[in-house]
C-alpha positions, -999 to +999 in steps of 0.1 A: -002+001+000+014+031-006+032+048+025+050+082+028+083+062+022+076+064-019+076+102-023+098+109-053+099+079-066+098+089-105+081+066-131+096+075-166+075+068-206+104+083-225+095+083-265+062+088-267+051+099-308+020+127-310+014+106-340-018+120-362-041+094-361-048+095-327-047+132-324-075+132-354-092+108-339-091+119-300-103+154-319-133+135-333-143+121-304-146+155-284-159+168-304-189+150-318-208+162-337-196+193-344-167+203-367-132+195-354-118+233-354-084+229-361-083+191-372-042+195-374-040+208-338-035+185-309-061+196-280-050+203-244-072+171-233-048+153-258-022+153-219-042+124-209-024+103-240+012+112-236+019+125-195-012+108-175-019+076-185+019+061-192+029+073-157+005+068-140-004+028-153+035+028-140+029+038-106-003+016-106+022-010-121+045-008-096+040-040-066+059-019-043+034+009-043+010-018-041-021+007-053-055-011-050-075-008-083-105-020-067-106+001-047-092+038-076-107+069-078-094+089-100-100+119-079-092+152-099-061+164-121-050+196-140-025+204-169-011+239-169+001+242-212+034+255-221+041+245-257+016+244-282+026+198-295+020+189-334+017+156-348+054+146-350+059+156-319+082+134-290+075+145-265+090+129-225+067+120-204+074+113-163+060+114-125+069+116-091+056+110-063+048+143-038+025+133-014+011+099+005-010+107+031-040+089+050-074+098+062-105+087+068-096+051+061-083+064+023-047+068+010-048+102-009-016+100-044-003+133-051+010+130-079+037+155-106+033+153-139+056+161-165+052+159-204+091+178-220+099+179-261+140+184-254+151+195-224+118+220-226+084+218-211+053+214-228+033+202-200+037+202-162+000+186-140-013+171-111-032+141-109-042+128-072-051+095-067-069+080-036-068+042-025-105+032+001-101+016+023-064+023+041-053+044+053-056+063+092 
């Protein structure tokens, strides 16, 4: 189960290619029946694909951290954008466990996120994972 000893662990997902077909499919899905406003642009919410999911997948798969998926709640997430992405760009993403607190029978895991292109950040963010049935 996550505890304070896991704070500071870093999980990397390097070399993620922003694929045009995936971006178009994603943009079409969020546009619904409306036309996609900028067909060649990467929507901000695509950060979930290149930054959030690949790195959280590594945290959730770490047996030493031991997050029970049956009790997991994705509490919140936020992103800040520093540079636009285009299809074909390659980004390196990472997540760092920034805090672990037990409260009211649950464990709150605070995760810092960052995606970079080269040595420059394109997106930073945070996610809060809540694991039920644990904590103080």
